MIBA-693106 format. One record per residue: x, y, z of N, C-alpha, C in turn; residue in three letters. Coordinates in pm, whole numbers, plus 50000, padded with zeros to 5 digits. Layout:
! MIBA-693106
XYZXYZXYZALA/...
! end
This chain:
! MIBA-693106
491655009750212492875017550213493715014250088MET/493325004550011494055000849891494045012249790LEU/495185014549724495375025549629495225039249694ASP/495605040049819495615052749892497005054649954ARG/497395067249967498645070150036498395069250186PHE/499275062050254499165059950398500415065650463VAL/500215073950565501335079250643501365071350773THR/502505065450803502615056650919503985058250984TYR/504085053051104505335053151179505565038851230ARG/506775033851217507095020351262507965021051386ILE/507565013751487508365012351608508685025251681GLY/507795034951677508015047451748509075056351684GLY/509445053651560510415061751488509955076251484SER/510865085851500510465099851495510085104451354PRO/510505096851253510275100851115509175092051052ARG/508015097951021506965090050956507295087450810PRO/506665077150754506815073750612505455074950546GLU/505475078050416504225079150339504395071050211ARG/503515061150194503585052250077502195049150026ARG/502155045049900500915040949836500735025949857LEU/499595021849910499315007649934498735001649806LEU/499414991649750499044986049620499014970849621ILE/498364965149518498514950849493499804949249413VAL/500494938049426501814936449363501834939449213PRO/500794935749141500774937548996500704952148954GLU/500314961149045500164975249011501414983549039ASP/502514977049071503734984449104504234992848988GLY/504495005649016505025014748915506255022248966MET/506275025049095507325033349154507675027849293TRP/508495017249299508755010249425509135018849545PRO/509915029549531510245037249652509045044149717PRO/507965045849643506795052849696505625043549724ALA/505845030449713504745020949728505065010449833GLU/504025004349884504164992549968503124982549918VAL/503574970549890502734960149833501994952349941SER/500794947949906500024939349997500684925850020LEU/501674922449938502344909549954503474910150057SER/503654921450122504704922950225504084922850364THR/504874919650467504324920350603503774934150639PRO/504454944750594503964958250622502634960750551LEU/502524956850425501284958750350500114951450412GLY/500334939150456499284931350522498844938350650ILE/499794943650724499494950350850498704963150827THR/499074970850725498394983550698496944981750654LEU/496674971050583495354968650528494304967950639LEU/493324976250630492224975950726492394984750848GLY/493564990850866493744999650981493245013650948LEU/492885021251050492405034951035493355044451108SER/493185057251083494005067351149493915065651301VAL/495055065551365495115063851511495305049451554GLY/495065039951465495235025751499496725022451510ASP/497015012551593498385007951610498334992751619ARG/499244986251544499244971651541500674966751517MET/501054955951584502364950251559502364943851422CYS/503464945451353503564940851215503424925651208MET/502604921251114502384907051090503734900551058ILE/504074889851127505314882851100506544888751165GLY/506384899251246507544905751309508024897751429ALA/509284898651456509884892451573509374899851697ASP/508804892751791508214899051909509224906651994GLU/510504903551981511514910452061511804924452009ARG/511414927051886511664940151827510414948751838GLN/510634961851837509524971151841509084974051698SER/508264965251641507854966551501506364969251491ALA/505854977651580504444981251573504284993051478CYS/503184992951405502885003151306501755011851359VAL/501935025051351500895034551391500475042451267GLU/499175043051240498655050251123498435064851161ILE/499095073951087498995088251114498005095151021LEU/497925090650895497005096950800496745087350684ALA/495575088850624495215081250503494735091550402VAL/495405091750287495075101550185493955096950093GLY/493595105650000492555102049904493055091349807PRO/492155085649732492495075249636493505080349535SER/494505072249505495555076149412495055076349269ALA/493945069949242493425069449106493045083149053ALA/492865092849143492455106149098493575113649029SER/494835110049054495915117548993496955109048923GLY/496815096048930497815087148870497105078048771ILE/497625077448651497035068548550497605054648571ALA/496775045648617497205031948643496415022648553ARG/497085012648499496395002348423495984991448520GLN/494684988448531494244978248626494934964848601PRO/495254957848707495954945048697495194934948612ALA/493854935148617493084925348543493184927148393PHE/493584939048346493644941448201495034938748143SER/496014936548227497364933948177497434920348109ARG/498084919847997498264907247929497094903347840GLY/495994910647852494874907347765495084914047629SER/494654907247527494844912347391493534918347342LYS/493654929147267492474935047207492134927447081LEU/490874924847062490434917846942490254927946829LEU/490594924346706490414933846595488934936346569PRO/488664948446527487284952046492487004947446351VAL/485974939646333485614934546201484394942446155VAL/484454947546033483284955045993483284959945857GLY/
! end
């Protein structure tokens, strides 16, 4: 589900949310993303449409269960992202 848009509902909220599940280093647009380094991101990882799970690290007294409504196609098809492993690396000059 990484690098895919996920539509989910938290705690039975009538309004679903749709965000891109990313690794922290790939953040480009925070209002539209959820990072794997957050409790919500950890919870979303590995779930499928129709699955429901209480959020990792949530207070048991609160209704913080997440329900997956839809999983979209990979975001790489329409968004130009620089892979995290290539950031900070320097290109070597071509000698010739």
